[in-house]
C-alpha positions as CSV (number, residue, x, y, z in Angstrom):
1,X,30.4,190.9,95.2
2,X,30.2,194.6,95.3
3,X,33.1,194.8,97.6
4,X,35.0,192.8,95.0
5,X,34.3,194.9,92.2
6,X,35.2,198.0,94.1
7,X,38.4,196.4,95.1
8,X,39.3,195.7,91.6
9,X,38.5,199.4,90.4
10,X,40.5,200.6,93.3
11,X,43.4,198.4,92.0
12,X,42.6,199.8,88.5
13,X,43.0,203.6,90.0
14,X,46.3,202.8,91.7
15,X,47.8,201.0,88.6
16,X,46.5,203.8,86.3
17,X,47.7,206.4,88.7
18,X,51.2,205.0,89.0
19,X,51.6,204.6,85.4
20,X,50.4,208.1,84.9
21,X,53.0,209.3,87.4
22,X,55.6,207.2,85.9
23,X,54.8,208.7,82.3
24,X,55.8,212.0,83.9
25,X,58.8,211.0,85.9
26,X,60.6,208.8,83.4
27,X,59.3,210.8,80.4
28,X,62.8,211.2,79.1
29,X,63.2,207.4,78.8
30,X,60.1,207.0,76.8
31,X,59.3,207.8,73.4
32,X,58.5,211.7,73.0
33,X,55.0,211.2,72.1
34,X,54.0,208.6,75.1
35,X,55.9,211.3,77.3
36,X,53.5,214.1,75.6
37,X,50.2,212.3,75.6
38,X,50.0,209.4,78.0
39,X,50.0,211.4,81.5
40,X,46.6,213.3,80.3
41,X,45.1,210.1,79.0
42,X,45.9,208.1,81.9
43,X,44.7,210.8,84.3
44,X,41.3,210.8,82.6
45,X,41.5,207.1,82.8
46,X,41.9,207.2,86.5
47,X,38.8,209.5,86.7
48,X,36.7,206.8,84.8
49,X,37.8,204.1,87.1
50,X,37.5,206.3,90.2
51,X,34.0,206.9,89.1
52,X,33.4,203.2,88.7
53,X,34.8,202.4,92.0
54,X,32.6,205.1,93.9
55,X,29.5,204.4,91.8
56,X,29.6,201.0,91.3
57,X,25.9,200.6,90.2
58,X,25.9,203.1,87.4
59,X,26.3,202.0,83.8
60,X,29.6,202.0,82.1
61,X,28.2,204.8,79.8
62,X,27.1,207.2,82.5
63,X,30.5,206.6,84.0
64,X,32.0,207.7,80.7
65,X,29.9,210.8,80.5
66,X,30.7,211.7,84.1
67,X,34.4,211.2,83.7
68,X,34.4,213.1,80.2
69,X,32.3,215.9,81.7
70,X,34.6,216.3,85.0
71,X,37.8,216.1,82.9
72,X,36.6,218.6,80.5
73,X,35.3,221.2,83.5
74,X,38.9,220.6,85.0
75,X,40.5,221.6,81.6
76,X,38.3,224.7,81.1
77,X,38.9,225.8,84.7
78,X,42.4,226.4,83.7
79,X,41.2,229.5,81.8
80,X,40.2,230.7,85.1
81,X,43.2,232.9,86.4
82,X,42.6,234.1,89.9
83,X,45.7,234.5,92.4
84,X,44.3,231.8,95.0
85,X,43.8,229.3,92.1
86,X,47.1,229.9,90.4
87,X,48.8,229.4,93.9
88,X,46.9,226.0,94.4
89,X,48.0,225.0,90.7
90,X,51.7,225.8,91.6
91,X,51.9,223.1,94.2
92,X,52.6,219.6,92.9
93,X,49.2,218.0,94.1
94,X,47.3,221.1,92.7
95,X,49.0,220.8,89.4
96,X,48.5,216.9,89.2
97,X,44.7,217.5,89.9
98,X,44.0,220.8,88.4
99,X,46.5,221.1,85.9
100,X,48.4,224.3,85.1
101,X,47.2,225.9,81.7
102,X,44.4,225.3,79.2
103,X,45.5,223.2,76.2
104,X,42.7,222.0,73.7
105,X,44.9,218.9,73.0
106,X,44.1,217.7,76.2
107,X,40.4,217.2,75.7
108,X,41.3,214.9,73.0
109,X,43.7,213.0,75.4
110,X,41.0,212.7,77.9
111,X,38.7,211.3,75.5
112,X,41.1,208.8,74.1
113,X,42.2,207.9,77.7
114,X,38.7,207.3,79.0
115,X,37.9,205.4,75.7
116,X,40.8,202.9,76.2
117,X,40.2,202.4,80.0
118,X,36.4,201.9,79.1
119,X,37.3,199.1,76.6
120,X,39.5,197.6,79.5
121,X,36.6,197.7,81.7
122,X,34.1,196.3,79.4
123,X,36.2,193.5,78.0
124,X,38.5,192.6,80.6
125,X,37.5,193.7,84.0
126,X,33.9,192.8,83.5
127,X,35.2,189.2,82.8
128,X,37.3,189.3,86.1
129,X,34.2,190.4,88.0
130,X,32.2,187.5,86.7
131,X,34.9,184.8,87.8
């Protein structure tokens, strides 16, 4: 059962990641508010699903707190401006994982993204795991 659940969370991670990348890549074709906000919300949602996948026996509440904490730590780390870290952030992968600059609004986007995927996990994925 645990392998099936992990696989379901892996699929959720991949779908969330793809949606987040698509919101960045095709942003000019989306409404402006979607382009501005969805990428960060989806990034945090991907973190939640990743935590659930790796720590399958943890409660959803614990996964929420770990995901919020991790996401906020990444955002606040953007206040640290040292050459080697800025160099890492200047790469595509570094920017996708670590971001580029601190924005307070990102913290709200992360919270909303994690809340949305928590609700998906609670009311949709949990039913799929039982069937």
